[in-house]
Structures are given as C-alpha cells and as structure tokens.
ZADO-1210 file (C-alpha; in nm, 4 decimals, padded with zeros to 6 digits):
<atoms>
<atom x="07.7400" y="11.8459" z="11.2612" code="UNK" pos="1"/>
<atom x="07.9291" y="11.6031" z="11.0533" code="UNK" pos="2"/>
<atom x="08.2495" y="11.4486" z="11.1940" code="UNK" pos="3"/>
<atom x="08.4703" y="11.2617" z="10.9848" code="UNK" pos="4"/>
<atom x="08.7399" y="10.9954" z="11.0813" code="UNK" pos="5"/>
<atom x="09.0775" y="11.2006" z="10.9711" code="UNK" pos="6"/>
<atom x="09.2919" y="10.8969" z="10.9253" code="UNK" pos="7"/>
<atom x="09.4835" y="10.9610" z="10.6035" code="UNK" pos="8"/>
<atom x="09.3999" y="10.7283" z="10.3293" code="UNK" pos="9"/>
<atom x="09.6894" y="10.5632" z="10.1490" code="UNK" pos="10"/>
<atom x="09.7436" y="10.6603" z="09.7921" code="UNK" pos="11"/>
<atom x="09.8371" y="10.4529" z="09.4968" code="UNK" pos="12"/>
<atom x="10.0558" y="10.5601" z="09.2113" code="UNK" pos="13"/>
<atom x="09.9912" y="10.4736" z="08.8443" code="UNK" pos="14"/>
<atom x="10.1841" y="10.5105" z="08.5207" code="UNK" pos="15"/>
<atom x="09.9937" y="10.6678" z="08.2551" code="UNK" pos="16"/>
<atom x="09.9056" y="10.3813" z="08.0138" code="UNK" pos="17"/>
<atom x="09.6051" y="10.2518" z="07.8290" code="UNK" pos="18"/>
<atom x="09.5470" y="10.0117" z="08.1406" code="UNK" pos="19"/>
<atom x="09.5529" y="10.2839" z="08.4023" code="UNK" pos="20"/>
<atom x="09.1787" y="10.3086" z="08.4353" code="UNK" pos="21"/>
<atom x="09.1490" y="09.9167" z="08.4768" code="UNK" pos="22"/>
<atom x="09.4303" y="09.9309" z="08.7440" code="UNK" pos="23"/>
<atom x="09.2492" y="10.2228" z="08.9281" code="UNK" pos="24"/>
<atom x="08.9272" y="10.0127" z="08.9443" code="UNK" pos="25"/>
<atom x="09.1017" y="09.7086" z="09.0686" code="UNK" pos="26"/>
<atom x="09.2435" y="09.9153" z="09.3504" code="UNK" pos="27"/>
<atom x="08.9043" y="10.0655" z="09.4360" code="UNK" pos="28"/>
<atom x="08.7421" y="09.7377" z="09.4323" code="UNK" pos="29"/>
<atom x="08.9893" y="09.6095" z="09.6896" code="UNK" pos="30"/>
<atom x="08.9288" y="09.9124" z="09.9183" code="UNK" pos="31"/>
<atom x="08.5501" y="09.9291" z="09.9077" code="UNK" pos="32"/>
<atom x="08.4445" y="09.5625" z="09.8675" code="UNK" pos="33"/>
<atom x="08.2355" y="09.5837" z="10.1852" code="UNK" pos="34"/>
<atom x="08.0142" y="09.8685" z="10.0353" code="UNK" pos="35"/>
<atom x="07.7007" y="09.7914" z="09.8457" code="UNK" pos="36"/>
<atom x="07.7562" y="09.6948" z="09.4890" code="UNK" pos="37"/>
<atom x="07.5699" y="09.9937" z="09.3307" code="UNK" pos="38"/>
<atom x="07.8058" y="10.2369" z="09.5304" code="UNK" pos="39"/>
<atom x="08.1076" y="10.0503" z="09.3976" code="UNK" pos="40"/>
<atom x="07.9807" y="10.0417" z="09.0500" code="UNK" pos="41"/>
<atom x="07.9042" y="10.4148" z="09.0437" code="UNK" pos="42"/>
<atom x="08.2407" y="10.4909" z="09.1988" code="UNK" pos="43"/>
<atom x="08.4180" y="10.2686" z="08.9304" code="UNK" pos="44"/>
<atom x="08.2578" y="10.4811" z="08.6747" code="UNK" pos="45"/>
<atom x="08.3771" y="10.8104" z="08.8400" code="UNK" pos="46"/>
<atom x="08.7116" y="10.6925" z="08.9127" code="UNK" pos="47"/>
<atom x="08.7627" y="10.5556" z="08.5405" code="UNK" pos="48"/>
<atom x="08.6488" y="10.8904" z="08.4008" code="UNK" pos="49"/>
<atom x="08.9039" y="11.0898" z="08.6228" code="UNK" pos="50"/>
<atom x="09.1922" y="10.8667" z="08.5553" code="UNK" pos="51"/>
<atom x="09.1195" y="10.8489" z="08.1829" code="UNK" pos="52"/>
<atom x="09.1128" y="11.2316" z="08.1602" code="UNK" pos="53"/>
<atom x="09.4556" y="11.2411" z="08.3369" code="UNK" pos="54"/>
<atom x="09.5976" y="10.9858" z="08.1022" code="UNK" pos="55"/>
<atom x="09.4608" y="11.1747" z="07.7777" code="UNK" pos="56"/>
<atom x="09.5301" y="11.5344" z="07.8933" code="UNK" pos="57"/>
<atom x="09.8452" y="11.4915" z="08.1037" code="UNK" pos="58"/>
<atom x="10.0332" y="11.1766" z="08.0448" code="UNK" pos="59"/>
<atom x="10.2454" y="11.1813" z="08.3614" code="UNK" pos="60"/>
<atom x="10.2196" y="10.9624" z="08.6807" code="UNK" pos="61"/>
<atom x="09.8563" y="10.9641" z="08.8373" code="UNK" pos="62"/>
<atom x="09.7948" y="10.9263" z="09.2003" code="UNK" pos="63"/>
<atom x="09.4626" y="10.8085" z="09.3120" code="UNK" pos="64"/>
<atom x="09.3314" y="10.7851" z="09.6846" code="UNK" pos="65"/>
<atom x="09.0342" y="10.5973" z="09.7908" code="UNK" pos="66"/>
<atom x="08.9109" y="10.6640" z="10.1355" code="UNK" pos="67"/>
<atom x="08.5966" y="10.5341" z="10.3405" code="UNK" pos="68"/>
<atom x="08.5064" y="10.7307" z="10.6571" code="UNK" pos="69"/>
<atom x="08.2459" y="10.6978" z="10.9246" code="UNK" pos="70"/>
<atom x="08.0462" y="11.0143" z="10.9866" code="UNK" pos="71"/>
<atom x="07.7514" y="11.0924" z="11.1963" code="UNK" pos="72"/>
<atom x="07.5457" y="11.0958" z="10.8699" code="UNK" pos="73"/>
<atom x="07.6692" y="10.7517" z="10.7575" code="UNK" pos="74"/>
<atom x="07.9472" y="10.6429" z="10.5200" code="UNK" pos="75"/>
<atom x="08.1402" y="10.8827" z="10.3246" code="UNK" pos="76"/>
<atom x="08.3429" y="10.7578" z="10.0184" code="UNK" pos="77"/>
<atom x="08.5889" y="10.9965" z="09.8694" code="UNK" pos="78"/>
<atom x="08.7795" y="10.9402" z="09.5387" code="UNK" pos="79"/>
<atom x="09.0602" y="11.1626" z="09.4515" code="UNK" pos="80"/>
<atom x="09.2931" y="11.1685" z="09.1403" code="UNK" pos="81"/>
<atom x="09.5976" y="11.3820" z="09.1108" code="UNK" pos="82"/>
<atom x="09.8358" y="11.4255" z="08.8166" code="UNK" pos="83"/>
<atom x="10.1829" y="11.5856" z="08.7476" code="UNK" pos="84"/>
<atom x="10.0433" y="11.8763" z="08.5545" code="UNK" pos="85"/>
<atom x="10.1150" y="12.2256" z="08.7160" code="UNK" pos="86"/>
<atom x="09.8120" y="12.3605" z="08.5362" code="UNK" pos="87"/>
<atom x="09.4783" y="12.3609" z="08.7149" code="UNK" pos="88"/>
<atom x="09.1881" y="12.1793" z="08.5433" code="UNK" pos="89"/>
<atom x="08.9544" y="12.4167" z="08.3490" code="UNK" pos="90"/>
<atom x="08.5800" y="12.3821" z="08.4168" code="UNK" pos="91"/>
</atoms>
C-alpha cells in the first residue's frame, strides 16, 4: 500500500509569455535540487512541454505546482500545470 505525504505543495503563477517555460524550469530546479540530476533533467523537459502547450493554445495565466512526496515505495515527483481555459484538453 502506497502512502503519500498529503502536505499541499505551493503553486506558482506565470504570465503567458515567451519566457514562461524558462521561468517554470527555474522554479522546478529550486524545488527539486536535492533529487538526482537525471530526474531533474527529465522533469524539466516534461514541464517545458506542458507550459509551452499552455502558452501556445490558451494564452492566459499559467499555474504550476511541483511537489515531492515521500512514499513507502520511494520518492514521488508530481508536476501539474493549469491554465485559465474552461475547455478540457483533447487527447
């Protein structure tokens, strides 16, 4: 059974600009500097893609949240990106 630390992670609000992905990566690095560099690098790529999609397809403010939780299985890194669009993403 996996048990997570349920402490809410702080979110970070970004304007939708050409520098949003770079700002998100800097925020991520500050939050996860204690994790292995390969994990941080992969997380940067994922976060950059999500933020870039929000900038290109929505254009409003972007909220990111980076959380690191201790679980019975190890460390869990969760990235979330939200935008101001009322429309759900299409898969």
